[in-house]
N, C-alpha and C positions, 0 to 999 in steps of 0.2 A: 231942375234938369231942363236941359234945351235938346229939340231936337233937330234934323235940319235933313233935306233931302237932294240929294245929286249936288254935294257942295264941292265944288274943285278944290278948297283950301284945303279942306280934311278929308278926301279924296282916301289916300293913303297913309293916313296916320290912324295909328290904334297901339291903345295902351295906353298909360300913363306918362303926364309931361311935368316931370319934377315932381312934386307929394302936394299938389295942388288940384290937378285935373284928370278923370279918367277920359278918354275917346273909346265910344264900340260901337260896334256895327252890324246892326241888324237888318238883316234884307237892303233895301236902299235906304234906311237910313239910316242917319249918325247921331248918335246919344253922348251928349257932352256931362257926367256928372263928377260932383266931388269927391276927390279921393277918400274912399272909408276908412275909419278909425275903426282899427283892431285893437286897440289898446285896454277894451275890458273884458275883449271876447278871449272867454277862457275853454282851448282844445282838451276834449274827452283823453282819456287813456288811450280808447282805442287810434285817435288823430297823431297822439303823441308817440303811440308804437308805431306808427305806419310811415311818420315823416324821419324818426331814425332809421327804419329800415330805406327807406329811399335816400337820405343821408349815405347810406352804406353801398346800395347801388350804385351814387356818383361816385364815389370812390373806387369800386370796381373798375366801372367803366372807364376812368378816367386811367389807371391801372393798363388797362390793355390797350388802349389809345397810345399810352407812353411805351410799350414795348410792342419793337417792329415786326417781330415774329410773329405775335399774339393777333395785333393789327392785321394784319396780313391772312392768316387766318382765318380771322371772322367775317373779310371782307368777303371772301369764297361764300360764308353763309349766308349774308345779308342779301336777300332779294329788293328788298324796300328801305329807302333810308339809310341812316346814317350806321357806321358803328358803335358811335356813344348812344346813341337811343336804342340800337336790339340787344346792347351789352345790359342795360339798364330792363330790358323788358325780359331778359332771360333771368335774371336774380331777382327782378321780382317775381316770375313766373315759380321759382324754386324755392321762395319764401311763401308764396299763397297760403291763408289762414285767418 
């Protein structure tokens, strides 16, 4: 793992670069790590359930964005963020548990 402070080359770089390295920002420090190998990680039953629920939320949000009438209706409700994020939040709240 490499760290750097105030590096102008990596200042605006965040996230993965290919499937080789990941650039992270912690305050003023920039950390470069290897891309994680998640092949042996087995999600729990609860994680699988929540991931499936989130997939349904994404489908719901995309359907709202695709429908012009619903999209406009949601725009009146959204105070902060996007219609997409608001719809996902609304869907997830409805299925808490």
